N, C-alpha and C positions, 0 to 999 in steps of 0.2 A: 930456604925458606921457613919461617915460622909455621908450627903447625896451627890449623883451624881446629877450633873445639866447639862441642855442641852445648849449649846451655838452654835448660828448660827455662819458659819464661812463665812468670807469674803475675798477678794483676798488680804488683807493684812495679812492673815493667812497663806499664800502659804508656807512658809519655814516649819512650824509647821506642816501642813498637810503633806507635802512630806515627813519630818522625821517618823511621825505617820504610814503614809502609806505604806513606804517602811519596817518598822520594823515589823508592824503586818502581811503584805504579807509575809515576810521571815520567822518570826515565825510560821505560818500557813502553808506554802506550801512548805518552804526549806527541811525538812525531808523526802519529798516524792515525790521530783522531781529532776532533773538533775541541777546541778550548774550552768551550760550554760544556761538552759532554765530559771531558776530564774533570772540570772544577766540580761540577754537579756531582761525579763519584767520590771526589776526594773529599766533599762537605759531607757525603751521606753513609760513605763506606768505612771512614775511619772516625767516627763520633767516640767520645768516652763510653757512651752505654753501650752499642754496638760491640766494640772490641771487648770492653769487661763482660759482657754476655757470653762473647766466643771464648776469652780465656777461661772463664769460670765453669763452661761446659764441661763435664766430666768426660765426654766423647770426644774431645778436641783438643790437641795437644800442639803447643806452640813452642818452638826452639829458635834460639838465634845461632848463627854462625859467627863465631868471635875469632878474630885476629890480632893478637898483642891486646887484648881487653876492648876491642873495637867491633861493635857489631857491624858486620859487613853483609849480612843477609839473612833470611828468615824462612823457616819452614812451617807450614800447618798440616796437620794430619788429621782426618776425623774417622771415628769409628762407629759404627752400629747406627743409632737414629741421629747421630750428628751428621753424617754424612748429607750432601745437598741432593743427591738422586737416590742411588741405587738402595742404600740403607742395608746392605747386605752383611750380617753378622760374619760372614767367613770374608770378608773384605776392608780394606782400608783405602780411604780416599786421600791422595795428596790435593789440598785444595790449593795449597800456595808454595812454590819456590820461588823466592826472587833474592836476587844479589845485586847489590850497588855496581854501576856500570863501571866504576874504575876497578873493580874486582873482578870482571869478567876476563875469562881465558886463564883465572888463575887456579882454576878447579873446584872452587867455592860449591858452585851448583852442584857438580859430581859428588862432592863431599856431602853436601845435604840429601841428595837423591840416596847415596850409599848409606846414611844413618836411617833414612827412612825406610829402606830395604831390610837393615837389622832389625828395625822394631817391627816390621811385618813377620819376619821369622820369627821373633821372639812370642808373637800372639799367634802363630801356628795359621795364618792366614792362607786362604787359596788364591788370591791375586789383590794387586793393586789396583786402582783405576784414578783416571783424573781426565779433566776437562781442559783443552786448551784451545785459543783462539784460532781458527783455520787461517789467518793471516799473518799467525806468528811462525813463521817457518822455521826461525833458528830454535824455536822452543820444541817443536814437532819433530826436527831432524834429532835433538837432543835425546828425547824420549824413544824415538824410533832406534837410537845407537844402543839404548839401553832396554830394548827388547820390547818396548810397547807396541802394540797393534791398535788400529782404530776399530771402534764396534758400534759407534752409534755417533750422534749429535744431538744437540741441545742448544737453546738460546741464551745467551747472556745479555741483558739491558745495560748499555752504558750512555747514561742520560736518555737521548731520544733517539739513539741508534741500536737497533736490535741487531745484535752480532751472533754469527754460528761459532760454538765450539766444537771441536772435535774430541769426542770421548774416547779415551785410550785406555788399553788393560794391559798388565803384564800378571800371566799366570806364574804362580810361584810352585816349587817343586818341594814338596815336603820331605 
Protein backbone atom coordinates (compact mmCIF):
# COMPACT_ATOMS: atom_id res chain seq x y z
CA UNK A 1 0.00 0.00 0.00
CA UNK A 2 1.20 3.48 -0.81
CA UNK A 3 2.11 5.58 2.20
CA UNK A 4 -0.34 8.20 3.47
CA UNK A 5 1.27 11.61 3.93
CA UNK A 6 0.34 14.66 5.99
CA UNK A 7 0.11 18.01 4.19
CA UNK A 8 -0.55 21.32 5.97
CA UNK A 9 -3.59 23.14 4.62
CA UNK A 10 -3.36 26.82 3.71
CA UNK A 11 -5.94 29.34 2.52
CA UNK A 12 -5.12 28.38 -1.09
CA UNK A 13 -6.59 24.92 -0.31
CA UNK A 14 -9.98 26.38 0.64
CA UNK A 15 -11.98 24.83 -2.21
CA UNK A 16 -10.45 21.37 -1.72
CA UNK A 17 -11.07 21.52 2.05
CA UNK A 18 -14.67 22.65 1.49
CA UNK A 19 -15.36 19.78 -0.88
CA UNK A 20 -13.71 17.18 1.38
CA UNK A 21 -15.32 18.60 4.53
CA UNK A 22 -18.81 18.52 3.04
CA UNK A 23 -18.41 15.03 1.61
CA UNK A 24 -17.03 13.47 4.80
CA UNK A 25 -19.64 15.22 6.96
CA UNK A 26 -22.41 14.02 4.66
CA UNK A 27 -21.09 10.44 4.59
CA UNK A 28 -20.72 10.37 8.37
CA UNK A 29 -23.93 12.02 9.54
CA UNK A 30 -26.55 12.01 6.73
CA UNK A 31 -27.68 8.42 7.38
CA UNK A 32 -28.65 9.23 10.98
CA UNK A 33 -29.93 12.83 10.80
CA UNK A 34 -32.67 14.65 8.93
CA UNK A 35 -32.00 15.98 5.44
CA UNK A 36 -32.98 19.50 6.61
CA UNK A 37 -30.51 19.51 9.50
CA UNK A 38 -27.69 18.14 7.34
CA UNK A 39 -28.33 20.70 4.58
CA UNK A 40 -28.46 23.51 7.14
CA UNK A 41 -25.06 22.50 8.51
CA UNK A 42 -23.51 22.03 5.05
CA UNK A 43 -24.66 25.53 4.05
CA UNK A 44 -23.45 27.26 7.22
CA UNK A 45 -20.50 25.15 8.39
CA UNK A 46 -18.45 25.26 5.21
CA UNK A 47 -18.82 28.81 3.89
CA UNK A 48 -15.75 30.51 2.40
CA UNK A 49 -15.78 33.09 5.22
CA UNK A 50 -16.04 30.53 8.04
CA UNK A 51 -13.37 28.20 6.68
CA UNK A 52 -10.97 31.04 5.81
CA UNK A 53 -11.33 32.42 9.32
CA UNK A 54 -10.55 28.96 10.75
CA UNK A 55 -7.61 28.28 8.39
CA UNK A 56 -6.01 31.66 9.09
CA UNK A 57 -6.48 31.45 12.88
CA UNK A 58 -2.93 31.05 14.25
CA UNK A 59 -4.25 28.68 16.95
CA UNK A 60 -5.83 26.28 14.45
CA UNK A 61 -3.93 23.86 12.24
CA UNK A 62 -5.48 21.92 9.34
CA UNK A 63 -3.88 18.98 7.55
CA UNK A 64 -4.86 16.76 4.63
CA UNK A 65 -4.21 13.04 4.65
CA UNK A 66 -2.99 12.40 1.11
CA UNK A 67 -2.74 9.09 -0.72
CA UNK A 68 -1.16 9.29 -4.19
CA UNK A 69 -1.76 13.08 -4.18
CA UNK A 70 -5.48 12.55 -3.45
CA UNK A 71 -6.90 14.07 -0.27
CA UNK A 72 -8.64 11.22 1.52
CA UNK A 73 -9.22 12.87 4.89
CA UNK A 74 -8.37 15.83 7.05
CA UNK A 75 -7.48 16.84 10.57
CA UNK A 76 -8.15 20.06 12.48
CA UNK A 77 -6.24 20.81 15.68
CA UNK A 78 -6.86 23.75 18.01
CA UNK A 79 -4.46 25.30 20.52
CA UNK A 80 -4.97 27.96 23.21
CA UNK A 81 -7.90 30.32 22.58
CA UNK A 82 -8.77 28.56 19.31
CA UNK A 83 -10.07 25.58 21.29
CA UNK A 84 -13.84 25.37 21.20
CA UNK A 85 -14.28 24.95 24.93
CA UNK A 86 -11.53 24.24 27.42
CA UNK A 87 -8.99 26.72 26.02
CA UNK A 88 -6.26 25.24 28.19
CA UNK A 89 -2.73 26.23 27.13
CA UNK A 90 -1.54 22.78 28.32
CA UNK A 91 -3.96 21.02 25.97
CA UNK A 92 -4.75 20.52 22.31
CA UNK A 93 -8.20 19.90 20.89
CA UNK A 94 -8.75 17.52 18.01
CA UNK A 95 -11.79 19.23 16.53
CA UNK A 96 -12.03 17.14 13.38
CA UNK A 97 -10.71 13.85 12.06
CA UNK A 98 -12.63 12.90 8.95
CA UNK A 99 -11.82 10.28 6.32
CA UNK A 100 -13.69 9.57 3.09
CA UNK A 101 -15.86 6.49 3.50
CA UNK A 102 -14.14 4.61 0.69
CA UNK A 103 -10.91 4.76 2.71
CA UNK A 104 -12.37 3.59 6.04
CA UNK A 105 -10.53 0.51 7.29
CA UNK A 106 -7.28 1.55 5.60
CA UNK A 107 -5.75 3.15 8.72
CA UNK A 108 -6.15 6.75 7.48
CA UNK A 109 -7.95 7.79 10.68
CA UNK A 110 -5.27 6.11 12.78
CA UNK A 111 -2.61 7.88 10.70
CA UNK A 112 -4.23 11.28 11.34
CA UNK A 113 -4.56 10.52 15.05
CA UNK A 114 -0.90 9.42 15.26
CA UNK A 115 0.18 12.65 13.57
CA UNK A 116 -1.95 14.66 16.03
CA UNK A 117 -0.30 12.80 18.89
CA UNK A 118 3.18 13.65 17.55
CA UNK A 119 2.21 17.32 17.28
CA UNK A 120 0.89 17.32 20.86
CA UNK A 121 4.16 15.82 22.11
CA UNK A 122 6.18 18.39 20.12
CA UNK A 123 4.23 21.12 21.95
CA UNK A 124 4.90 19.42 25.33
CA UNK A 125 1.20 19.34 26.20
CA UNK A 126 -0.39 17.58 29.17
CA UNK A 127 -3.39 16.19 27.32
CA UNK A 128 -5.46 16.04 24.14
CA UNK A 129 -9.23 16.42 24.26
CA UNK A 130 -12.12 16.20 21.82
CA UNK A 131 -15.89 16.01 21.56
CA UNK A 132 -17.61 13.14 19.75
CA UNK A 133 -21.34 12.67 19.13
CA UNK A 134 -22.72 10.21 21.68
CA UNK A 135 -24.42 8.23 18.88
CA UNK A 136 -21.20 7.85 16.86
CA UNK A 137 -20.24 4.55 18.48
CA UNK A 138 -17.59 3.76 15.87
CA UNK A 139 -15.70 6.99 16.65
CA UNK A 140 -16.09 6.55 20.41
CA UNK A 141 -14.62 3.03 20.17
CA UNK A 142 -11.76 4.38 18.03
CA UNK A 143 -10.87 7.00 20.64
CA UNK A 144 -11.23 4.57 23.55
CA UNK A 145 -8.92 2.14 21.73
CA UNK A 146 -6.41 5.01 21.56
CA UNK A 147 -6.60 5.68 25.32
CA UNK A 148 -9.20 8.44 25.55
CA UNK A 149 -11.54 8.52 28.53
CA UNK A 150 -14.87 10.39 28.82
CA UNK A 151 -14.82 13.34 31.23
CA UNK A 152 -17.81 15.55 30.40
CA UNK A 153 -20.53 16.29 27.84
CA UNK A 154 -21.50 19.32 25.77
CA UNK A 155 -24.16 20.26 23.25
CA UNK A 156 -23.73 20.44 19.49
CA UNK A 157 -26.45 22.08 17.43
CA UNK A 158 -27.20 20.48 14.07
CA UNK A 159 -29.96 22.50 12.45
CA UNK A 160 -32.93 22.18 14.80
CA UNK A 161 -31.47 19.19 16.68
CA UNK A 162 -29.51 19.76 19.89
CA UNK A 163 -27.20 16.78 20.15
CA UNK A 164 -24.91 15.64 22.95
CA UNK A 165 -21.20 15.16 22.44
CA UNK A 166 -19.13 13.08 24.82
CA UNK A 167 -15.99 15.00 25.73
CA UNK A 168 -12.97 12.72 25.92
CA UNK A 169 -9.43 13.28 27.15
CA UNK A 170 -6.10 11.58 26.59
CA UNK A 171 -3.45 12.36 29.22
CA UNK A 172 0.06 12.57 27.72
CA UNK A 173 3.16 11.33 29.45
CA UNK A 174 5.88 13.94 29.33
